[in-house]
C-alpha positions in Angstrom: -56.3 -50.4 12.8 -53.6 -52.9 12.0 -56.1 -54.9 9.9 -57.0 -51.7 7.9 -53.3 -50.9 7.3 -52.7 -54.5 6.2 -55.6 -54.3 3.7 -54.3 -51.0 2.4 -50.8 -52.5 2.0 -52.2 -55.5 0.2 -54.3 -53.3 -2.2 -51.3 -51.1 -3.0 -49.1 -54.1 -3.5 -51.6 -55.6 -5.9 -51.8 -52.4 -7.9 -48.0 -52.0 -8.1 -47.5 -55.6 -9.1 -50.2 -55.6 -11.7 -48.8 -52.3 -13.2 -45.3 -53.8 -13.2 -46.4 -57.0 -14.9 -48.5 -55.0 -17.4 -45.5 -52.9 -18.4 -43.7 -56.0 -19.5 -46.7 -57.7 -21.1 -49.8 -55.9 -22.5 -48.3 -52.4 -22.2 -44.9 -53.3 -23.7 -44.1 -51.5 -26.9 -42.9 -53.4 -30.0 -39.1 -54.1 -30.0 -38.9 -53.1 -33.7 -40.5 -50.6 -36.0 -40.6 -51.3 -39.7 -41.6 -49.8 -43.0 -42.2 -51.7 -46.2 -42.0 -50.7 -49.8 -42.5 -52.4 -53.2 -40.4 -50.9 -55.9 -42.3 -49.9 -58.9 -41.3 -50.6 -62.5 -38.8 -53.2 -63.9 -35.6 -51.2 -63.3 -32.3 -52.9 -62.9 -31.3 -50.8 -59.9 -33.1 -49.6 -56.8 -31.7 -46.9 -54.5 -32.7 -46.6 -50.9 -32.5 -42.9 -50.1 -30.9 -41.6 -46.9 -34.3 -40.2 -45.9 -35.7 -43.7 -45.7 -32.7 -45.0 -43.8 -33.2 -42.2 -41.2 -36.9 -42.7 -40.8 -36.3 -44.0 -37.3 -33.2 -43.6 -35.1 -30.8 -46.4 -34.6 -29.3 -49.2 -36.7 -31.2 -50.2 -39.9 -32.1 -53.8 -40.6 -32.6 -54.1 -44.4 -34.5 -57.1 -45.8 -34.7 -57.5 -49.5 -36.7 -60.4 -51.1 -36.9 -61.5 -54.7 -36.2 -64.4 -57.0 -32.6 -65.3 -57.9 -29.4 -63.4 -56.9 -29.7 -60.3 -54.7 -26.9 -57.7 -54.5 -26.8 -55.0 -51.9 -24.1 -52.3 -51.4 -23.9 -49.0 -49.8 -21.7 -46.0 -50.4 -21.8 -42.2 -50.5 -24.9 -40.9 -52.2 -22.9 -39.0 -54.8 -20.9 -42.2 -55.7 -24.1 -44.3 -56.0 -25.7 -41.7 -58.3 -22.5 -41.5 -60.3 -22.3 -45.2 -60.8 -25.9 -45.4 -62.0 -25.3 -42.5 -64.3 -28.0 -42.2 -67.0 -29.6 -45.6 -66.4 -33.1 -45.9 -65.2 -33.6 -46.7 -61.5 -36.1 -46.7 -58.7 -35.8 -44.7 -55.5 -37.2 -45.7 -52.2 -37.6 -42.6 -50.0 -39.6 -41.5 -47.0 -42.7 -39.4 -47.6 -42.9 -36.4 -45.2 -46.7 -36.3 -45.5 -47.6 -39.9 -44.7 -44.4 -41.1 -43.0 -44.4 -44.2 -45.2 -42.0 -45.4 -47.8 -42.6 -44.3 -51.4 -41.1 -45.6 -54.6 -40.5 -43.5 -57.7 -38.9 -44.4 -61.0 -36.3 -42.2 -62.8 -36.3 -42.9 -66.5 -33.1 -43.5 -68.4 -31.5 -40.5 -70.1 -31.2 -41.1 -73.8 -27.9 -39.9 -75.4 -28.2 -37.1 -77.9 -27.9 -38.3 -81.4 -27.3 -36.0 -84.4 -28.7 -36.6 -87.9 -25.2 -36.7 -89.3 -24.0 -39.3 -86.9 -25.0 -42.1 -89.2 -22.3 -41.1 -91.6 -19.6 -41.4 -88.9 -17.7 -44.7 -88.7 -19.0 -47.0 -86.0 -16.3 -47.7 -83.3 -18.4 -49.9 -81.1 -16.0 -52.8 -81.3 -13.1 -50.6 -80.1 -15.1 -49.3 -77.1 -14.9 -51.0 -73.7 -17.8 -53.2 -72.8 -20.3 -51.5 -70.6 -20.3 -52.7 -67.0 -23.9 -53.3 -65.8 -23.2 -55.5 -62.7 -22.4 -53.3 -59.6 -20.7 -56.2 -57.8 -17.0 -55.6 -57.2 -17.0 -51.8 -57.7 -14.4 -49.8 -55.7 -17.0 -47.2 -54.9 -18.8 -49.3 -52.4 -18.0 -49.2 -48.7 -19.4 -52.7 -48.3 -21.3 -55.1 -50.5 -23.4 -58.2 -49.7 -24.8 -60.9 -51.9 -27.4 -63.7 -51.3 -30.1 -65.6 -53.1 -33.9 -65.0 -52.9 -33.6 -63.2 -49.5 -31.0 -60.9 -48.0 -31.0 -59.4 -44.5 -28.3 -57.2 -43.1 -28.1 -54.8 -40.1 -26.1 -51.6 -40.6 -25.6 -48.3 -38.9 -25.5 -45.9 -41.9 -25.0 -42.2 -41.3 -26.4 -39.3 -43.2 -25.2 -39.0 -46.8 -25.1 -42.8 -47.4 -27.3 -44.5 -49.9 -28.0 -48.2 -50.5 -28.0 -49.8 -54.0 -30.1 -52.9 -54.6 -29.7 -55.0 -57.7 -29.8 -58.5 -59.1 -27.0 -59.1 -61.6 -27.4 -56.0 -63.7 -29.3 -57.9 -66.3 -32.5 -59.0 -64.5 -34.7 -56.4 -62.7 -33.8 -55.5 -59.1 -35.8 -57.2 -56.3 -38.9 -55.3 -55.6 -39.8 -56.1 -51.9 -37.8 -54.0 -49.5 -38.4 -53.8 -45.7 -36.6 -51.4 -43.3 -36.6 -52.1 -39.6 -35.2 -50.3 -36.6 -34.8 -51.6 -33.1 -37.0 -49.6 -30.7 -36.2 -48.7 -27.1 -39.0 -50.7 -25.3 -37.3 -50.7 -22.0 -39.6 -50.3 -19.0 -37.4 -48.6 -16.3 -40.3 -48.5 -13.8 -41.3 -52.1 -14.0 -38.6 -53.2 -11.7 -39.3 -50.6 -9.0 -43.0 -51.4 -9.2 -42.5 -55.2 -8.8 -39.9 -54.7 -6.0 -42.1 -52.1 -4.3 -45.2 -54.3 -4.6 -43.3 -57.2 -3.0 -42.1 -55.1 -0.2 -45.6 -53.7 0.4 -47.0 -57.2 0.3 -44.4 -58.3 2.9 -45.2 -55.2 5.0 -49.0 -56.0 4.8 -48.4 -59.6 5.8 -46.4 -58.5 8.9 -49.2 -56.1 9.8 -51.7 -58.8 9.4 -49.8 -61.2 11.6 -49.4 -58.5 14.3 -53.1 -57.8 14.2 -53.9 -61.5 14.6 -51.5 -61.7 17.5 -53.0 -58.6 19.1 -56.5 -60.0 18.7 -55.5 -63.3 20.3 -54.0 -61.6 23.3 -57.1 -59.5 23.8 -59.2 -62.6 24.2 -57.2 -64.2 27.0 -58.6 -64.2 30.6 -57.7 -61.1 32.6 -55.9 -61.2 35.9 -57.2 -59.8 39.3 -60.9 -60.3 38.3 -63.2 -60.8 41.4 -64.4 -64.3 42.0 -68.0 -65.1 41.4 -70.2 -67.8 43.0 -68.8 -71.3 43.0 -70.2 -73.4 40.2 -71.1 -77.0 40.6 -68.6 -79.5 39.2 -69.6 -80.8 35.8 -69.3 -84.4 34.9 -66.1 -85.5 33.2 -66.3 -85.8 29.5 -65.2 -89.0 27.8 -61.6 -89.0 26.6 -61.4 -88.9 22.8 -60.0 -91.7 20.9 -56.4 -91.6 19.8 -55.9 -90.2 16.3 -53.4 -91.7 13.9 -50.7 -89.5 12.3 -52.1 -90.3 8.8 -55.5 -88.8 9.9 -54.1 -85.5 10.9 -55.1 -82.7 8.4 -54.0 -79.1 8.2 -56.3 -76.5 9.7 -57.9 -73.9 7.5 -55.9 -71.3 9.2 -52.6 -73.0 8.3 -53.8 -73.3 4.8 -54.7 -69.7 4.7 -51.3 -68.7 6.0 -49.4 -70.7 3.5 -51.7 -69.4 0.7 -50.8 -65.9 1.7 -47.1 -66.7 1.5 -47.4 -68.0 -2.1 -48.0 -64.5 -3.7 -45.0 -63.2 -1.7 -42.8 -66.0 -3.1 -44.2 -65.4 -6.6 -43.7 -61.6 -6.5 -40.2 -62.1 -5.0 -39.4 -64.3 -8.0 -40.7 -61.7 -10.4 -38.7 -59.0 -8.7 -35.5 -61.1 -8.8 -36.1 -61.9 -12.4 -36.4 -58.2 -13.1 -32.7 -57.6 -12.6 -32.4 -56.7 -16.3 -31.2 -53.2 -17.0 -34.3 -52.6 -19.1 -36.5 -52.8 -16.0 -34.7 -50.2 -13.9 -34.0 -46.5 -14.3 -30.5 -45.6 -15.6 -28.8 -43.4 -13.1 -25.3 -43.9 -14.6 -25.3 -40.5 -16.3 -23.9 -38.3 -13.5 -23.5 -34.6 -14.0 -20.2 -33.1 -13.1 -19.2 -29.5 -13.3 -16.9 -28.8 -16.1 -15.1 -25.7 -17.1 -16.8 -23.8 -19.9 -14.3 -23.3 -22.7 -13.8 -19.8 -24.0 -15.3 -19.6 -27.5 -12.7 -19.0 -30.1 -13.8 -16.7 -32.9 -14.0 -18.4 -36.2 -14.1 -16.7 -39.5 -17.5 -17.2 -41.3 -15.6 -17.4 -44.6 -13.5 -20.3 -43.2 -16.5 -22.2 -42.0 -18.2 -21.8 -45.4 -15.1 -22.7 -47.2 -14.7 -25.9 -45.2 -18.3 -26.9 -45.8 -17.8 -26.4 -49.6 -14.7 -28.8 -49.7 -15.2 -31.8 -51.9 -15.0 -35.1 -50.1 -12.0 -37.4 -50.4 -12.1 -39.8 -53.3 -12.0 -42.9 -50.9 -12.0 -43.6 -47.2 -9.2 -45.5 -45.5 -11.4 -48.7 -44.9 -12.5 -48.5 -48.5 -8.8 -48.3 -49.7 -7.8 -51.1 -47.4 -10.3 -53.4 -49.1 -9.1 -52.2 -52.6 -5.4 -52.8 -51.8 -6.2 -56.2 -50.3 -7.9 -57.3 -53.5 -5.1 -55.9 -55.7 -2.4 -57.5 -53.5 -4.0 -61.0 -53.9 -4.6 -60.4 -57.7 -0.9 -59.3 -58.2 0.5 -62.3 -56.3 -1.6 -64.7 -58.5 -0.6 -62.9 -61.7 3.1 -62.8 -60.7 3.0 -66.6 -60.0 1.2 -67.5 -63.3 2.6 -64.7 -65.5 -1.0 -63.8 -66.4 -0.8 -60.5 -68.2 -4.6 -60.3 -68.7 -5.3 -60.6 -65.0 -2.7 -58.0 -64.2 -4.1 -55.5 -66.7 -7.4 -55.4 -64.7 -5.6 -53.6 -61.9 -2.5 -52.0 -63.4 -1.9 -49.3 -66.0 0.8 -46.9 -67.2 4.4 -47.3 -66.2 3.6 -49.8 -63.4 1.9 -52.1 -65.9 4.6 -51.7 -68.4 7.4 -52.7 -66.0 5.5 -55.7 -64.7 4.6 -57.0 -68.1 8.2 -56.7 -69.2 9.2 -58.8 -66.2 6.6 -61.4 -67.2 8.0 -61.5 -70.7 11.6 -61.9 -69.4 10.7 -64.7 -66.9 8.7 -66.6 -69.6 12.0 -67.0 -71.4 14.4 -67.2 -68.5 13.0 -68.6 -65.3 16.2 -67.6 -63.4 15.3 -63.9 -63.6 13.7 -62.9 -60.2 10.2 -61.4 -60.2 9.5 -57.8 -59.1 9.0 -57.2 -55.4 5.6 -58.5 -54.2 3.0 -55.9 -53.6 1.8 -55.9 -50.0 -1.8 -55.2 -49.2 -1.4 -53.9 -45.7 -0.9 -52.0 -43.5 -1.5 -48.6 -45.0 0.8 -46.3 -43.1 0.0 -43.2 -45.2 -3.1 -42.3 -47.3 -3.7 -39.2 -49.3 -6.9 -39.2 -51.4 -7.8 -36.5 -53.8 -10.6 -34.0 -52.9 -13.1 -34.4 -55.7 -16.6 -35.1 -56.7 -15.7 -35.9 -60.3 -13.6 -38.3 -62.4 -10.8 -39.2 -62.9 -9.8 -39.7 -59.3 -6.4 -40.2 -57.8 -5.2 -41.5 -54.4 -1.8 -42.1 -53.0 -0.9 -44.6 -50.3 2.2 -46.0 -48.6 2.3 -49.7 -47.6 4.9 -51.2 -45.2 5.9 -54.8 -45.8 5.1 -56.7 -42.6 7.1 -59.8 -43.4 10.4 -58.0 -44.0 11.0 -54.7 -42.2 14.2 -54.2 -44.2 12.3 -53.8 -47.5 11.5 -50.1 -48.0 7.9 -49.0 -47.9 6.0 -49.1 -51.2 4.3 -45.9 -52.4 1.3 -46.5 -54.7 -0.5 -44.1 -57.0 -3.9 -45.3 -58.1 -6.3 -43.7 -60.6 -10.0 -44.3 -61.3 -11.0 -43.1 -64.8 -14.8 -43.4 -64.4 -17.4 -44.3 -61.8 -17.9 -47.9 -63.2 -14.1 -48.4 -63.6 -12.0 -49.8 -60.7 -8.9 -48.2 -59.4 -5.7 -49.0 -61.3 -2.1 -48.8 -60.0 -0.3 -46.3 -62.3 2.9 -45.9 -60.2 4.6 -48.1 -57.6 7.8 -46.8 -56.0 10.2 -47.9 -53.3 10.6 -45.0 -51.0 14.0 -43.6 -50.3 15.2 -44.5 -46.7 16.4 -40.9 -46.1 13.4 -39.2 -47.8 11.2 -37.1 -45.6 7.5 -37.2 -46.7 6.1 -33.7 -46.2 3.1 -33.1 -44.0 -0.2 -33.5 -45.8 -3.9 -33.3 -44.9 -5.5 -36.2 -43.1 -7.2 -38.9 -45.1 -10.6 -37.7 -43.9 -10.1 -34.4 -45.7 -7.9 -35.3 -48.6 -5.8 -33.0 -50.8 -6.7 -31.1 -54.0 -5.0 -32.1 -57.2 -2.5 -29.6 -58.6 -2.9 -28.7 -62.3 0.1 -30.0 -64.4 0.9 -26.4 -65.6 0.7 -24.8 -62.1 3.2 -21.9 -61.9 2.9 -21.6 -58.1 5.4 -24.4 -57.5 9.2 -24.2 -57.8 8.8 -26.1 -61.1 5.5 -26.8 -62.9 4.6 -30.5 -62.6 4.5 -31.1 -66.4 8.1 -29.8 -66.7 9.5 -31.9 -63.9 10.1 -35.1 -65.8 12.0 -33.4 -68.6 14.1 -31.3 -66.2 15.1 -34.4 -64.1 15.9 -36.4 -67.3 18.2 -33.6 -68.4 19.9 -33.7 -64.9 20.4 -37.5 -65.2 22.0 -37.1 -68.7 24.1 -34.0 -68.2 24.8 -34.0 -64.5 26.3 -30.7 -63.3 26.1 -29.2 -66.8 22.3 -29.3 -66.7 20.7 -25.9 -66.2 18.1 -27.6 -63.9 20.7 -29.2 -61.6 20.4 -26.6 -58.9 16.6 -27.2 -58.5 17.1 -30.8 -57.3 18.6 -32.0 -54.0 21.4 -34.5 -54.7 22.4 -35.5 -51.1 19.4 -37.9 -50.7 19.1 -38.8 -54.4 20.1 -42.5 -54.4 18.6 -43.0 -57.9 20.9 -40.4 -59.5 23.9 -42.0 -57.8 22.7 -45.4 -59.1 22.3 -44.1 -62.6 25.8 -42.5 -62.7 27.3 -45.8 -61.3 25.5 -47.9 -63.9 26.5 -45.7 -66.8 30.2 -45.7 -65.7 30.1 -49.5 -65.3 28.6 -50.0 -68.8 31.2 -47.8 -70.3 34.0 -49.6 -68.5 32.9 -53.1 -69.6 32.1 -52.1 -73.2 34.4 -53.8 -75.7 36.7 -51.6 -77.8 34.8 -52.8 -81.0 31.5 -51.2 -79.8 30.2 -47.7 -78.9 27.4 -46.8 -76.5 25.1 -43.8 -76.4 22.8 -42.8 -73.5 19.6 -40.8 -73.7 16.9 -39.7 -71.4 13.5 -38.1 -72.0 10.1 -37.6 -70.2 8.1 -40.8 -70.2 4.5 -41.4 -71.3 3.1 -41.8 -67.8 0.6 -39.1 -66.7 1.7 -36.4 -64.3 0.0 -36.8 -60.9 0.3 -33.9 -58.4 -1.4 -33.6 -54.9 -1.0 -30.6 -52.6 0.8 -30.6 -49.3 0.2 -28.5 -46.2 3.0 -26.1 -47.0 1.6 -25.2 -50.4 4.0 -27.6 -52.1 3.1 -30.8 -54.0 3.9 -34.5 -54.2 4.4 -35.2 -57.9 4.6 -38.6 -59.7 6.2 -38.7 -63.2 8.0 -41.2 -65.5 11.3 -40.9 -67.4 12.6 -43.2 -70.1 16.2 -44.1 -70.4 17.7 -45.4 -73.7 20.9 -47.2 -74.3 22.2 -47.8 -77.8 25.1 -50.2 -78.3 26.6 -50.4 -81.9 29.6 -52.2 -83.3 32.2 -49.7 -84.7 34.3 -52.2 -86.8 33.2 -54.0 -89.9 32.2 -57.5 -89.1 32.0 -56.9 -85.4 29.0 -57.8 -83.3 27.5 -56.7 -80.0 25.7 -58.9 -77.5 22.8 -58.1 -75.2 23.8 -57.0 -71.7 22.4 -59.4 -69.2 19.8 -62.1 -69.2 16.9 -59.6 -69.2 18.0 -57.9 -72.4 18.7 -61.3 -74.1 15.2 -62.6 -73.1 13.4 -59.5 -74.4 15.4 -59.1 -77.6 15.5 -62.8 -78.5 19.0 -62.5 -80.0 22.4 -63.5 -78.8 24.4 -61.1 -80.9 23.8 -58.4 -83.6 25.9 -56.7 -86.2 23.5 -53.8 -86.3 23.2 -52.8 -82.7 20.9 -53.2 -79.7 18.5 -50.6 -78.2 17.6 -51.0 -74.6 14.8 -48.9 -73.0 14.4 -48.5 -69.2 11.3 -47.0 -67.6 11.8 -45.0 -64.4 8.9 -44.3 -62.1 9.8 -41.2 -59.9 8.1 -39.6 -56.9 9.1 -36.0 -56.0 8.3 -33.4 -53.4 8.2 -30.0 -55.1 8.2 -26.9 -52.8 6.3 -23.8 -53.4 7.6 -21.1 -55.7 10.1 -18.7 -54.0 11.1 -21.3 -51.4 14.7 -21.9 -50.6 14.1 -25.6 -50.5 15.0 -27.9 -53.4 13.0 -30.6 -55.2 13.5 -33.9 -53.3 13.3 -37.4 -54.8 11.0 -39.4 -52.4 11.0 -42.8 -54.2 11.7 -44.5 -57.5 11.4 -47.8 -59.4 13.4 -48.8 -62.5 13.0 -51.7 -64.9 14.0 -52.8 -68.4 10.9 -52.6 -70.6 12.2 -53.0 -74.2 15.3 -54.6 -75.8 15.5 -55.0 -79.6 17.9 -55.1 -82.5 18.3 -51.8 -84.4 16.8 -51.8 -87.9 
C-alpha cells in the first residue's frame, strides 16, 4: 500500500511541477500587447486619438520611426485640435470593428476668398509669420524630440491626444507603434511548484518507509520450531581483499541519489519562484466600513459642473512656462536684449522693462528691475475657457530673498500658436489680502470689462483710480477705494510733495493722471467679486517760468531717456503704473482694495 501511495504522490508531483513550469514557459502570455499603424498621406502633423491610446489598459509606450527629426508632444485634445487649426493632418484612431489602428487624413480648410479681394491692398508683410513648428508651444503638457526613432512611455488619461510631427516643414513620420504592458503574472505557478515539491518529498518518504517495511518482513522470525540438523557444509574460501579504489556504488545507492536529484531541482525552482508574479495576491483585505449617507445633489448643479470650460493651463504646465520665462528674462536683463524680451512680454510690463533697458544702456549705474523668479508658484488662477485669447494669473515667491514681496503675474495668450506673454507684473502689497478663488483645477471665468454686477465696472476702474490719485479727497470716487492699505497712493502723494518742494522758483510743475493703454483683465472670485488688473499713466510737466530760465531732468533715469541736460522749453515725464485690485460685488459694504502695483518711468522728452 505504501508503494501505491508513493507512486500516486510521485505522479501528482510530476503533474503539478509540469503545470507550474508550463505556466512560466509555454503557457506564459506575452508581456506586451502592441498595435501598429502607418499614417497615410504626406501631412505635416499626425494626431494619435485618445481611443488609440486607450486600446489597452495601462501605460502607453509610443514608438515613432521616420527619417530626420521627430517631435512628439501631448496635450488636451481641444488644445491639439486648436493648434492644428485648418491645416491638414492624419488621425490614428482605434477601429471599433476590427480592434486595429486606422489612419485617416483630414484635408486642409481653404480660407474663403472673395472676388473683390484682389482689389484690397496686400498686408502680408505686416502680418506675423505663421508658426508651423509645434516645438516650444505653451499648449503642450510635455514634448519630446529625437532623430530617426523616438520611444517614450506615458500614462495618458482620457481627453489627451498626442501630436507627432517632424519640423513643421517635412511630412510627419509615418510609422507609429503603440504598446501596453500586459499582466502576465502566474499566481498559481508558485503554489504548483511548491506543492509538487512537497508531494515529491512526501512520496519519497513513503517509498523509503515501504522499503524499510519490506526489508523487515524478510528477516527470520523468532520462536520457529527447529527442524532436522543439517550436515556442516565445507568452508568457502575467503575472498581476496578489495582495494578502496575498486569499490563502486551499488545500483540501489545510485537509484537513491537519482531520486534525490528531482527533489533538489524542484526545490530550487520553488525557491526561485519567490517573485510576486508567481503567487496569489492576498494583500487586499476587506474591512467593514461605514456606509456614508448619500447627500442629495441637484441635477442642475451636476449638469452645470459638467458643462464648465476647462482651465486655460494646468499648474505643471504653468510651472514649465514660468521657468522658461524666468530664464529668458534673466538673459535679456543681463544683455539688454529688447528683441528677446519681446518674445515673452507685452503691454505695460514690456513697456517698463524696455524703458529700463534704454536707461541702463546710457547710464550703467541705474539698477535693473527686480528679477522675475520662476518658482515656486504659490497661487494660480487660470481662466475657464475653450477659446482665445486666454488669461492666467499666478503669484511667485522669491526663494532667495524672503523680504522681497511676492510677484503677481498676469499672462495672456492671443491664439493657439502664440505663447503666453506677461502683460502685467506687480509687487503684492504686504498688508493686502488676496480673496478666495477657485482652485487651479477648476479656474475662474473672465469678467466682461463692462460688467455692472461689481461695485465698479472693470473698464471704469483705471480712470476712477487715476482721478483719486490726482484729486485725492476731492475725487468723487475716493469713497470707493480703501486707503488704509494703499501704499501706492501714499507713495504717490509723498513723491508729488517732494517734487514740489525741490522745484526751483524759476520753474512750474503740472501733474496729470489718466487710464493707461493696457488691457483690462478681470477674473472672478468666490464671493462674486473680481480681481482686476489695469494700467494708469502719470504725467509730469516741468516748464521754466522766466525768460532765459532752463529746467533740468529730474534724476539719472529722466536724463538718460531724454538725452538732454537742460531745456528752455520744458520736460515731459511719463510714468506707467501697473495696478492690481480686488473689486467686491455690487451692493457690498466692502471697498475696492489695491493688491499690488509696479511703477516705472517710461518716457522723458523735451517739450516741442
